[in-house]
N, C-alpha and C positions, 0 to 999 in steps of 0.2 A: 483771271478766273472770276466768274460770277458766283457769289455765295448764295446758299439756299435762302437765307433770310431776306435777300434782295429780290427774290422772284415774285411776280405778280401774275394774276390770271391773264392768259393770252400770250405770255412770254414764250419765246423759243428757247429750248435748252440744247446746248452743244458744248459740253465740257466734261471733265473727268471728276468722278465722285467715287467714294467708297461704297461698295454694295454691303451694307450692314446685314441685310437679311434677304433671303430669296426663298420663296415657297410656291410650289406648283399648286394650281387650283383649277376648278372647272365651273363654267357658267351653268345656269339653270338649263340651258339647252345642250349641255354636255360638251361644250367647246373648251379646250384647254387654254389657260392663260397663266401668268405668273404675277404674284404679289412681291414687290421689291421695296425695300427701304433704302433710300440713298442718304448718305451722310457726309457732311463736311464739318468744320469746326464751329459753324454757326447753328447747327441743328440737323434735323432729319426731315425728309419729305417722302410721303408714300408715292409709289410709282406702279403702273400697271403695264405689263407687256402682253398686249392682246393677241399678238401673232408670234409666239415663242419659237415656232418652227420655221419662220421665214428666213430668207437668205441674209437679211440684214442683222440678224441676232446671232452673234458669235457665242461659243461656249463660255460660260462664266459661272462663278459660284459665290456664296457668301464670303465676305472679307477680301474679295478681289477688287482692284481698282478698275473701273470701267468708264469708257468714254460713251456718253449717252447723248442721243439725239431724240428730241421729242418736243412736246408742247405742254405748258402748265394749264391745267383746268381747275375747276372748283367743284367739290362734291360734298354736300352736307356741311357747308361752311368751312371746309378745310381744303387747302391746295393739294393737288397731286399732279404727277407727270404721266402723260400718255406717251409711252416709249415707242419709237419707230425703229431705231437702230441701236445696237450695242457692240462695242469693241473692247475686248479685254486688253488692258494696258500692261506694258512691261516696266520693270523697275527702272527708274531714271526719268520716266515720263511725268512723274508727279512728285510733289513734296509732301510726305506724310503729315507734316505739321499743319497742313491746311485742312486735314480731315478729322481731327480729333476735337470734339466739342470741349471747350475749356471755360471755366468760370470767368465771368466778366470782371471779377474782383481779383486783386493781386494776392496770389496764393501765399507768398512769404509774409505779407503784411497780416493776412488773416491768421496764419499760424503764430505770428508774433503776439497777436491778441489772445490766442489760446494760452500761450506761455505766460502772458501777463496775469491771467486768471489763476494759473497754477501757482505763480509766485505770491499771489495775495491770499492763498489758502492758509488758514491759521492752524487747523488741526494737523499735528505732525504726522500722523499715520496716513491721513488722506493726502497730504502734500507729498509724502514719499511714494505713495501709490501712483499719483498722477505723474510725478517726476520719472518713475520707472518706465512709464509709457512714453510720454511726450518729450522728455529730455534725454534720457539715457538709452532708449531703444531706437537706434538710428534706422533699422530696418522697418520698424513699425511707423516711425515718423514719415519715412518716404512713402510707404503704402498709404498712410492716412492722407497725405497731401494729394496723392494721385488717384484716389478712389472716387467713384461716384456714390451718390446716396441711394440710387435706385437704377433698375434696368431701364425703366421708361416713364414712371409716374411723375417723379419730381427730382430735381437736382441730378439728372442723368448725364453728367459731364465730368471731365477731369477737374478735381477740386470741389466737386459737388458735396461730398461727404464732409469736408472741412467747412464749406460755406454753411451747410445745414446745421452742423454741430455748433458753430459759432453763433448762429442766429438763435438756436434753442438755448444756449448758455446765456446769451444776453437777455432773453425773455425771462429766464429763471433768475437772473440777477435782479431784474425789476421786481419779480414776485417776492424775492427775499427781502427787498427793501420795503415793499408795500405791506407784507404780512410777516411781522417779526416772529410769529410762532414757528416759522420755517427755519430749519437748520441750514444756514447758508452754505457751509462747506459741503455738507452731505448732498444738498440739492445741486450745486454747481458741479461737483465731482460726477454725480450721476448723469448730468447733462453732457459733460464732456466725454463720458464713457458709454453712453446709452447705445450708440450705433457702431462701436469699434469693431463689432463682429462682421460688419460689411466689408472690411478689408480682406476678409477670407470668404465671405459669402459670394462676392462677385469677382470675376476675373478682371484684369486691367484692360483698358482700351487697346486696340479697337474692338475686341470681343465684347467686353462689358456684359458677360452672361453669367448665369448661375454655375458655380463650381459644384463638385460632388458634395462638399461640406455644406454648401448653401442649400442644395436640394434636400439633403437628408436631415440637416439640423436646423438651418436658418440662423440669421444673424443674432437673434435674441439669445438663443442658447449658446452660440459660439462666443458672444461677448461676455456672457456670464462666466464661461469657462476660462476665458482669457484673464478676467479680473481675479478669479480664484487662484490661477497659477502665479500671477504677480504678487498677490497678497501673501501667498504661502512662503514667499522669499523674504518677507519683511518681518523681522523679529517682533514677537508679541503683538502682532496685528490683532485688534479686538474682534473676536468672533461675531459679536452682535453687530458691530459696524459693518463687517463684511456681509452679513445677512441683509442689512438695510440697503447697501449699495446694489447687491445682486437682485434684491427685490425690485428696486427701482428700474433696473434694466429689464427684468423679466416681465414687468407689468406696464412698460411704457407705451404699449399700444392700447391700453385701457380696457379692452374687452377680449374675452376668450375667442370670439369669432373673428377678431382682427389679428390673431396670431400670438397673443400674450398668454403664456401658460398660467399666469396669475393676474387677478384684478388688483388695482392699487389698494393697499391696506394702510399706508402711512401718508401723511400730508405731503411729504416731499415727492412721493410717487405720483400723487394726483397732479401736483404742479408740473412735474415733468411731462406727464401725459398731455396736459393742456398745451404746454409750450411746443411739444413735438407735433401735435396735431395742427396747431395754429400755423407753424412755419410750413409744414408740408402742404396744407390746403392753400395758403397764400401763394406759395411758389407754383403750385399746380395751376391755379387760376391765372397767374401771370404768364406761364408758359402757353396756356391755351390762347390767351389774348394775343400773345406775340406771334402765334402761328397762323393767325387769320387776318384778313383785311376786312372781314364783314363788320358792319356797324349795327346790325339788327340783332335779333335773337339767334343764338347759335345752336339751339336744339337742346334736347335732354342730355344731361351728363350724369352717368351712373355714380360717380364719386360724390357729387353734390346732391344727387337725387332731386334735380331741379332743372328746368329749362333756364339756361343762363344767357346773360348779355353783358355788354360793356356799357358802363355809365358815361353817356355823352349828353351834355346839355349846354 
């Protein structure tokens, strides 16, 4: 099998991929075509079916495994596949493990690092709260290891939530050492808990799509509620400490227009917002560069509000 990450412009495609998404569309001239996203464990690639009603295109739908014949082209700096033929595959023709994007880092080792931060926590209430999630709750731990951090923007792969959370926690650990005014236990706990709502906001792979709870509430509110429930089971958990942790979760996107119901009002919340934003943007840029072979300017990117390029000299 040839994986998506290995394709180059001009390559022929003749292999089986997961149809992550399918959408009917119409050209400016009124001609029907289909937008398709093909997926394997190395990532995704956009595809176009310009003749969806031709004899070579069998019936298929999102989340079907399909054998694709076509050619890799480049459009606005990104690779895509012009599809000529599609055949819907039967169970047994493919290995599902080849089609789920997975973190390049060892999931168990990353989770072990999270547990290390839990063990180093000094505040007894915070430590018990973290333990109730990451040590005692086996269902949560399994979901946390297997969840992505986003549908498409960054860390959109199995283990993505864990990888992002660990990176944010490490950045916050640095902040706590560099700026002693920060409450280290509060900051690191908030970092480890800031995105736990994504275990319920997004469904597991291969769907990796928004759940009803995700659409109606969002991971920020869901995460705050999850912390509230766990803290309520800990005897004499300080109400003010719970407010601080929930505030960090509720404000970690930094701005109201970015989805946070509150703006940061304590130093730890500001540090968490910066760490979360840093890791999200660095990973997003990394994924953009990994998805293209272009060495020049890549065009305007809405997230960065700038025309971006790769540094080569």
